[in-house]
N, C-alpha and C positions, 0 to 999 in steps of 0.2 A: 447671299450668294456664295457658293463654295468654288472658289476658281483654283484650277490645278494647272501648274505651268510644267511643261514636259521638257526636261533638260535630258536630251538623248545624242548619242554618236548618229552621224549622217555618214553614209558611204557615198562617195562620189559616182555619179552616173548610174547608181544600181537601184532603179525606181522599184522593182519588185521588192528587195529587201527592205528599204526604207519605209515602203508604204505598209508592208507586212508588220514592221516594228511599230509604226504608228496605230494601227489597228490594235495590237496587242496592248499598247499603252492607254488607248482610249477605253478598251474593256477595264483594264486595271483601274483607271481613274474613276470610271462610272461605278465600279463595285464599291469604291471609297466613298461614294456620296457625292462626287464633284458635279457641279451644275454647267461648269463652263471649263473645257479643256484646250489649252493653249499650246501650240507647237512654234519651233523656232522659224526663223528665216530660211527660204528654200530647202525645206525639209526633205522634198521629194527628189531634187538632182544633186545636193550639195553645192558648194560655193566655189567652183571653177567654171570661169565665164564660157570657156570652150565647150565644156561638157553640158552646161546648162543649154548653150545654142543646139547641141545634138540631141538632148533628150527631154527638153520641155515638152509638156502636153498641153493639149486644148483642155478645156473642163468637162468635155463629153466623153473622155477616156482618160485612162490613167489613174491617178491617185484621187483625184477629187470624186468621181463617183463611188470609190470604195469609203471615202470618209462619209459622204452622204450617207451610205448603208450602214455604217457603223453607227452614225449619229441617231438614225431612226430605230436601230436594233437595240442601242443601250440607252435610248431615251436622254441623252446628253448633248448639249451644244458644243460645238467645235469651231475653233479659229486656228488657221493652220497657212503658215508662210509656204506657199509653193510657186512653182512657175506657172505662167499661163501664155500659151501660144495663141496669138490671133493673126492668121495669114501669115505674113513674112515676119510678124513682129512677136518679140518675146518680153514679157514683163515679169518683174519681181513683185508678186502680187501675195494678197491674203484674201483666203475666203473665209467667210463666216457661214455656218450651217444651224439650222434650227433642230429641235427634237424631232421633226418629222422628217428630216432629212433634205428639207429645202434650202437653197442658198438664200440667205437672207442679207447678204453684204459682200461687196467685193471691193477692195482697195488696192490700186497698182502704186507702187512706190513714186513719189513725185520728185524727190531729191536723190539723184543718182551719185554715188560716190566717185570722185574724178581722182583720187589718191592712188599711188601705185601699192601693191600690184593689181588692185581690184579693177579699176578703170571702167566701172559698170557702163557709164556714158558711151563708150565704143562699142558696146555690144547689146544693150538692153533699150527698150523704149520706157520713157519717163510717163506716168501718168498725170492727170490734170485736174484731179478733184481731191479734196480732204477726205479723209477716212472717218466716217461717222455711222454708226450702226446700232439700232435697237435689239437689245439682247435681254430676255426675260423681263421687259418693261422698264430697262435701264438704257440709257445712252451711253455707249462705248465710244472712244476715240481710239483710232489705229494709226500707228506710225511704225516705220521700219527702221530698226538698226541705226545707221548713220544719221537720220533724221532728228535723234534726240540732240544733236548739236545745234537745232533750229528751234529756238525756244518760241518763236512766232507760231510754228504748227501746233504745239501742245497749248499754247494760250488762245488760239482762234477756236481749237476743239473744246476748249474748257467754257469758252463764251458762248458756244453752240449749245452748251448744256452737258458735255461729257463729264460723267462722275468716274469712270476708270479709263485710263489711256493704257493700251495694250500695245507691247513693243516687241514682236518677234525679231529676233537677231541671230547674226553670224559675227559675234564681235571678237576682234583678235586680243589674244592673251596679253600683248605687249601694251595695249591700251586700256588694260583692266581698271586702272583708277579713275579714268575717264567715265567709263561705263558706270561705276558706282557712284561718283559724283554727280553725274548729269541725271541719272534716274532719280536719285534723292531730290536733286534741285526742281526738276519737272514736277515732283509730288508737292514740294514746299511752295514753291512760288505760285501754284495753280490750284492748291488745296484740293487735290483729287487723288484717288488711288492711282497707282502706277505699277504695271506688272511688266518686268523686262524678262524675256523669255530667251535664253541663249543656250546655243549647243556646244558640245564638246567635241573633241578629236581634233583633225586637221586636214584642211585640202591644200593641196600645191606648196606643202612646207610650212603653212601658216597654222600655227595652233590657236584654236578657239578658246574663250575665256570661260565657258559656262556662266556660272554664278548668277543663275535666275533669281531673281529679286521680286518680292511683292512688298510695296511701301504702302503705308497709310498717309491720309492728307495732312498729317502733321510732320512727315518725313521719317516716320519711324519704320525700320525695317521688320516686317512681320514675319517673314520667311526668306530664307535664302538656300540656294545649292552651293556645292563646292565648284572648284575650278576643273575638276578631272571625273566627277562620278554622274553616272546616268541617276536620274531621280525624278520624283513627281513631286514638285514644290508646291504646296497647298495651303490656302488660307481662307478662312470664313470672312467675308467682306460685310461689313455694317455701315450701310450708307448713311445712316443718322451721323456718324462721325464727321461726314463732311460740314454739316449745317452746324455741328458743336464747333469745329475748328473755325468755321468762318463768322461765327458769332463772337468768336474771342479775338481774332485777327481779322479785322474787317478791310481785307486788301481789295476786294471788289468794289465796296463802297467807296473806298480811298483813291481808287484810280483817278488819275488826271487824263482822261481820253482827249481832252482838249489841247494836251500837250504832244500826244502821239498818235498815230494813225489808227491804233486797234483799240 
Protein backbone atom coordinates (compact mmCIF):
# COMPACT_ATOMS: atom_id res chain seq x y z
CA UNK A 1 0.00 0.00 0.00
CA UNK A 2 1.30 3.43 -0.92
CA UNK A 3 0.15 5.96 1.67
CA UNK A 4 0.31 9.68 0.97
CA UNK A 5 -0.03 12.08 3.90
CA UNK A 6 -1.11 15.53 2.75
CA UNK A 7 0.63 18.22 4.77
CA UNK A 8 -1.13 21.44 3.79
CA UNK A 9 -2.05 24.90 4.92
CA UNK A 10 -5.68 25.31 5.96
CA UNK A 11 -7.52 28.64 5.77
CA UNK A 12 -9.81 29.29 8.72
CA UNK A 13 -13.45 29.22 7.68
CA UNK A 14 -12.75 29.17 3.94
CA UNK A 15 -14.50 25.91 3.11
CA UNK A 16 -14.41 26.49 -0.64
CA UNK A 17 -10.67 27.19 -0.81
CA UNK A 18 -9.78 24.33 1.52
CA UNK A 19 -11.95 21.87 -0.41
CA UNK A 20 -10.48 22.94 -3.74
CA UNK A 21 -6.98 22.48 -2.38
CA UNK A 22 -7.86 19.04 -1.04
CA UNK A 23 -9.13 17.94 -4.45
CA UNK A 24 -5.97 19.24 -6.11
CA UNK A 25 -3.85 17.26 -3.66
CA UNK A 26 -5.90 14.10 -4.22
CA UNK A 27 -5.33 14.39 -7.96
CA UNK A 28 -1.61 14.92 -7.48
CA UNK A 29 -1.22 12.07 -5.00
CA UNK A 30 -3.26 9.70 -7.17
CA UNK A 31 -1.09 10.55 -10.18
CA UNK A 32 1.96 9.49 -8.17
CA UNK A 33 0.41 6.09 -7.42
CA UNK A 34 -1.12 6.60 -3.98
CA UNK A 35 -3.52 3.94 -2.74
CA UNK A 36 -4.60 5.92 0.33
CA UNK A 37 -4.57 9.71 0.69
CA UNK A 38 -4.84 11.13 4.21
CA UNK A 39 -5.60 14.71 5.25
CA UNK A 40 -5.06 16.47 8.62
CA UNK A 41 -7.59 17.29 11.33
CA UNK A 42 -10.43 19.70 10.45
CA UNK A 43 -9.02 20.32 6.99
CA UNK A 44 -12.30 21.84 5.84
CA UNK A 45 -12.86 24.49 8.53
CA UNK A 46 -9.51 25.10 10.19
CA UNK A 47 -9.08 24.83 13.93
CA UNK A 48 -10.82 27.85 15.47
CA UNK A 49 -13.70 26.59 17.61
CA UNK A 50 -16.04 29.51 16.93
CA UNK A 51 -15.37 29.24 13.20
CA UNK A 52 -15.96 25.48 13.28
CA UNK A 53 -19.38 25.97 14.88
CA UNK A 54 -20.35 28.49 12.18
CA UNK A 55 -19.03 26.62 9.14
CA UNK A 56 -19.27 22.88 9.94
CA UNK A 57 -21.10 20.83 7.31
CA UNK A 58 -23.31 17.80 7.26
CA UNK A 59 -21.84 15.03 5.13
CA UNK A 60 -24.61 15.49 2.57
CA UNK A 61 -23.16 18.84 1.54
CA UNK A 62 -19.87 20.71 1.54
CA UNK A 63 -16.49 18.97 1.31
CA UNK A 64 -17.47 15.32 1.86
CA UNK A 65 -19.48 14.93 -1.39
CA UNK A 66 -16.57 16.61 -3.21
CA UNK A 67 -14.11 14.15 -1.68
CA UNK A 68 -16.38 11.25 -2.59
CA UNK A 69 -16.44 12.43 -6.19
CA UNK A 70 -12.64 12.79 -6.21
CA UNK A 71 -12.12 9.31 -4.78
CA UNK A 72 -14.30 7.83 -7.51
CA UNK A 73 -12.81 9.95 -10.27
CA UNK A 74 -9.16 9.24 -9.38
CA UNK A 75 -9.74 5.68 -8.08
CA UNK A 76 -8.04 6.34 -4.77
CA UNK A 77 -9.02 5.90 -1.13
CA UNK A 78 -9.32 9.03 1.00
CA UNK A 79 -9.24 9.55 4.75
CA UNK A 80 -9.85 13.13 5.84
CA UNK A 81 -10.25 15.01 9.08
CA UNK A 82 -13.38 17.11 8.60
CA UNK A 83 -16.23 18.59 10.59
CA UNK A 84 -19.51 16.74 10.88
CA UNK A 85 -22.73 18.55 11.76
CA UNK A 86 -25.59 16.41 13.07
CA UNK A 87 -28.54 18.47 14.20
CA UNK A 88 -27.34 20.84 16.91
CA UNK A 89 -24.10 18.90 17.44
CA UNK A 90 -20.74 19.29 15.72
CA UNK A 91 -18.13 16.53 15.76
CA UNK A 92 -14.40 16.58 15.04
CA UNK A 93 -14.56 13.65 12.63
CA UNK A 94 -12.65 11.55 10.13
CA UNK A 95 -14.32 10.22 7.00
CA UNK A 96 -12.96 7.24 5.05
CA UNK A 97 -13.96 6.86 1.39
CA UNK A 98 -13.24 3.96 -0.95
CA UNK A 99 -12.37 4.01 -4.65
CA UNK A 100 -16.02 3.90 -5.67
CA UNK A 101 -16.73 7.07 -3.67
CA UNK A 102 -18.60 5.27 -0.92
CA UNK A 103 -18.15 6.21 2.75
CA UNK A 104 -16.77 3.10 4.45
CA UNK A 105 -15.71 4.61 7.76
CA UNK A 106 -16.68 7.37 10.14
CA UNK A 107 -14.80 8.25 13.31
CA UNK A 108 -15.75 10.98 15.77
CA UNK A 109 -12.98 12.15 18.10
CA UNK A 110 -13.67 10.58 21.48
CA UNK A 111 -11.16 12.45 23.67
CA UNK A 112 -11.69 16.19 23.31
CA UNK A 113 -8.81 18.37 24.45
CA UNK A 114 -9.57 20.46 27.56
CA UNK A 115 -6.38 22.58 27.45
CA UNK A 116 -6.23 26.29 26.62
CA UNK A 117 -6.79 27.74 24.08
CA UNK A 118 -8.54 24.84 22.30
CA UNK A 119 -11.17 23.82 24.89
CA UNK A 120 -12.84 21.46 22.44
CA UNK A 121 -15.14 20.10 25.13
CA UNK A 122 -16.88 23.51 25.37
CA UNK A 123 -17.79 23.49 21.68
CA UNK A 124 -17.82 20.01 20.20
CA UNK A 125 -19.59 16.74 20.84
CA UNK A 126 -17.44 13.71 21.65
CA UNK A 127 -17.80 10.41 19.83
CA UNK A 128 -18.39 7.17 21.70
CA UNK A 129 -16.74 4.48 19.55
CA UNK A 130 -13.19 3.56 18.60
CA UNK A 131 -12.13 4.12 15.01
CA UNK A 132 -11.50 0.90 13.11
CA UNK A 133 -12.03 0.61 9.36
CA UNK A 134 -11.08 -1.85 6.63
CA UNK A 135 -9.21 -0.31 3.72
CA UNK A 136 -7.94 -2.39 0.79
CA UNK A 137 -8.31 -5.53 2.86
CA UNK A 138 -6.32 -4.13 5.80
CA UNK A 139 -7.59 -3.04 9.19
CA UNK A 140 -6.75 0.57 9.98
CA UNK A 141 -7.13 2.33 13.29
CA UNK A 142 -8.06 6.00 13.39
CA UNK A 143 -7.33 8.43 16.21
CA UNK A 144 -7.20 12.21 16.15
CA UNK A 145 -4.41 14.54 17.32
CA UNK A 146 -4.59 14.86 21.16
CA UNK A 147 -5.60 11.21 21.37
CA UNK A 148 -2.03 10.00 20.78
CA UNK A 149 -1.51 10.91 24.45
CA UNK A 150 -3.76 7.97 25.39
CA UNK A 151 -1.82 4.74 24.77
CA UNK A 152 -4.93 2.76 25.67
CA UNK A 153 -6.60 3.80 22.41
CA UNK A 154 -3.77 2.70 20.14
CA UNK A 155 -3.33 -0.57 22.07
CA UNK A 156 -7.06 -1.30 21.88
CA UNK A 157 -6.99 -0.75 18.12
CA UNK A 158 -3.93 -2.96 17.72
CA UNK A 159 -5.59 -5.72 19.73
CA UNK A 160 -8.58 -5.43 17.39
CA UNK A 161 -6.25 -6.11 14.48
CA UNK A 162 -5.22 -2.66 13.24
CA UNK A 163 -1.99 -2.86 11.23
CA UNK A 164 -1.81 0.88 10.57
CA UNK A 165 -2.92 3.67 12.88
CA UNK A 166 -3.70 6.92 11.08
CA UNK A 167 -3.62 10.15 13.07
CA UNK A 168 -4.97 13.32 11.43
CA UNK A 169 -3.85 16.29 13.52
CA UNK A 170 -3.60 20.04 14.01
CA UNK A 171 -0.66 19.79 16.39
CA UNK A 172 0.78 23.00 17.89
CA UNK A 173 4.38 23.81 17.06
CA UNK A 174 5.20 24.54 20.71
CA UNK A 175 4.73 20.83 21.48
CA UNK A 176 6.47 19.41 18.41
CA UNK A 177 8.83 17.20 20.51
CA UNK A 178 5.77 15.54 22.07
CA UNK A 179 4.31 14.83 18.62
CA UNK A 180 7.50 13.20 17.40
CA UNK A 181 8.05 11.13 20.54
CA UNK A 182 4.47 9.96 20.90
CA UNK A 183 4.08 8.91 17.28
CA UNK A 184 7.24 6.81 17.45
CA UNK A 185 6.19 5.36 20.81
CA UNK A 186 2.77 4.30 19.51
CA UNK A 187 4.47 2.47 16.62
CA UNK A 188 7.11 0.78 18.79
CA UNK A 189 4.86 -0.37 21.61
CA UNK A 190 2.14 -1.73 19.30
CA UNK A 191 4.42 -2.93 16.48
CA UNK A 192 2.25 -1.34 13.81
CA UNK A 193 2.65 1.29 11.15
CA UNK A 194 1.73 4.82 12.27
CA UNK A 195 0.94 7.78 10.02
CA UNK A 196 0.74 11.15 11.74
CA UNK A 197 -0.69 13.71 9.32
CA UNK A 198 -0.16 17.30 10.43
CA UNK A 199 -1.04 20.68 8.97
CA UNK A 200 0.97 23.88 8.68
CA UNK A 201 0.02 27.55 9.08
CA UNK A 202 -1.78 28.97 12.10
CA UNK A 203 -5.22 29.71 13.50
CA UNK A 204 -5.97 32.28 16.23
CA UNK A 205 -2.24 32.95 16.50
CA UNK A 206 -1.34 29.31 17.21
CA UNK A 207 1.26 27.98 14.73
CA UNK A 208 1.00 24.32 13.77
CA UNK A 209 3.85 21.84 13.64
CA UNK A 210 3.53 20.14 10.25
CA UNK A 211 6.10 17.32 10.49
CA UNK A 212 3.85 14.63 9.09
CA UNK A 213 5.51 11.27 9.76
CA UNK A 214 5.11 7.73 8.49
CA UNK A 215 6.67 5.27 10.92
CA UNK A 216 7.35 1.55 10.64
CA UNK A 217 6.49 -1.11 13.25
CA UNK A 218 10.08 -1.07 14.54
CA UNK A 219 9.84 2.66 15.23
CA UNK A 220 11.80 3.68 12.15
CA UNK A 221 10.74 6.95 10.51
CA UNK A 222 10.14 6.06 6.87
CA UNK A 223 9.13 9.53 5.67
CA UNK A 224 8.66 12.97 7.21
CA UNK A 225 7.63 16.49 6.26
CA UNK A 226 9.09 19.74 7.56
CA UNK A 227 7.53 22.20 9.99
CA UNK A 228 6.74 24.83 7.36
CA UNK A 229 6.27 23.37 3.88
CA UNK A 230 3.25 21.96 2.14
CA UNK A 231 4.10 18.45 0.98
CA UNK A 232 2.82 15.04 0.01
CA UNK A 233 4.67 12.75 2.40
CA UNK A 234 4.51 9.24 0.94
CA UNK A 235 5.73 5.74 1.71
CA UNK A 236 5.16 2.19 0.54
CA UNK A 237 3.95 0.08 3.46
CA UNK A 238 4.97 -3.59 3.49
CA UNK A 239 2.68 -5.17 6.05
CA UNK A 240 4.92 -8.25 6.23
CA UNK A 241 7.23 -6.06 8.32
CA UNK A 242 4.74 -6.34 11.19
CA UNK A 243 4.99 -10.10 11.51
CA UNK A 244 8.77 -9.89 11.17
CA UNK A 245 9.08 -7.43 14.06
CA UNK A 246 6.63 -9.37 16.20
CA UNK A 247 8.54 -12.61 15.59
CA UNK A 248 11.71 -11.01 16.94
CA UNK A 249 10.31 -9.02 19.85
CA UNK A 250 7.33 -10.95 21.17
CA UNK A 251 5.43 -8.15 22.90
CA UNK A 252 2.00 -9.66 22.34
CA UNK A 253 3.02 -13.15 23.46
CA UNK A 254 4.74 -11.75 26.56
CA UNK A 255 1.87 -9.53 27.69
CA UNK A 256 0.54 -10.25 31.19
CA UNK A 257 -3.12 -9.46 30.64
CA UNK A 258 -3.87 -11.02 34.01
CA UNK A 259 -2.18 -7.97 35.59
CA UNK A 260 -4.04 -5.28 33.66
CA UNK A 261 -7.42 -4.75 32.10
CA UNK A 262 -6.43 -4.77 28.42
